[in-house]
N, C-alpha and C positions, 0 to 999 in steps of 0.2 A: 458646136459650137455651143448649141444648147445645152446639151449634155454636158459640157465643160462647164459651164455657169450654174447649172444644177448640182454637178460634182461641189463646184468651190461653197456654193450656198449650204448643200448640206452639211461640207466639213466647217464651215462658220457657225451654221446652228449647235454643233457637235462639240464645236471649243467650247462656245456659249455654255452648253450644258455642263462639259468638264468644268469650265472654270467655277460654275454655280456649284457643282457638285462636291467641289476641292472647298471652297470658301464653307460651305456646309457642313462638310467632316470636319472643317478646321473648328469651326463654332461646335461640334459636339465635341470634341477632343479638348476642347475648352472647357466646357460644362462637365464633361467625365472628372478633370483633373480637379474642379471646382468640386463638385461632391464626394471625390476621393478625400480633398481636405477638409472636407467640413464631417465625414463620417470617422477619419483621422482623430478629429480635433473632440470628437464625443466619444471613441471608443479612449482615448486617454483622461477625457472627464468621468468616462464612469469605473475606469480602475483607480482614479485620484480617490473618488468615492468609495470606492471598494476597501481600496486600503485605509482611508480616515475609518470607514465603520470597525474594519477589522481593529484598527488602533484603540477605538473608542471603546470597543468591546476590550480588550485587553485590559486599559486602565480600568475599566468599572470591574473586571476579576481581580485584578489586584487590590484596587480598596478594599472589594468584599474581602479579599484573604486575608489582607492585611488589618479590616477590622475585626475579624474573627478572633485572630491572634494575641491582637493585643486587648480584646475584651478576656479570652479565657486567662492570658498573666494578668490580669485586672484583679479577676475572679480568684486566679490562685493567690493570689497576693492577700488582697480582702478574705479568702477562707482561712485563711493560716493567722491572720493578726484576730481576727473576730474569735478562730477557735481557744487560740492563747487569752485574749479579755473572757471567755466564758461565757454563761449563759445569760448575765446580766447586759451583754452587750446583743443583744437579740430582738430591741428595737432598733438600735441605730442599727444593725446589721439588715436588718428590712428596708427599712427608708434607703441603705445605701446602694442594697439589690435593685428596687424597683425604678429609683433616679439611673445607677448606671444601664440597667436596663431601657429604660427608656431612649437615655445617651446615644446609645449602641443601636437602636432602632431606627432612632433620629437620621445617624449616618446612615445605615445601610438603605433609609426611603429617599435621602435627599442623595445618596449615590444613584440608585434607580430613576429617582425622576431626572438628575441629570443627562444619566443617559440615554432617555426617553426623548427627550427635551433635542442632544444632540442628532439622535436617530432619525426624527420627524424632518430637523435641518438639511440633513445629509438630503432625505430625501426628495424632497424640493427642490426644483431647479432653480438655480444660484441665477440664471438671470433669462430673459423674455425674449425669445427667439421670434417673434411675431413681427421685430423690427426691419429682419433681415429680409 
């Protein structure tokens, strides 16, 4: 009889331990699922930032290329016009070349500045994770 009671007591303890373990496993599975979700979110955010940076770089390169193309066309037209006017147009040509050079350098500088600003914004976190 005592043996039966001991066996029942051991079985009850084992069942209680199994029940606790089962709930701890469920809690662990929920924690793993939560972390997997966070990891997936982080991966999506990293990919989105990477895509934005690639697009930013493409836009910056496109503006540089377009600026260089417009500048070459502008210079060719100006050279043709000033060459037709002869040497008397030299002072005007110098002012024109200086001014247009400044304008194109300013466009390039602004383009690079905007690119650096955008890169900086893309590198900084968009949200504060300390609230989680």
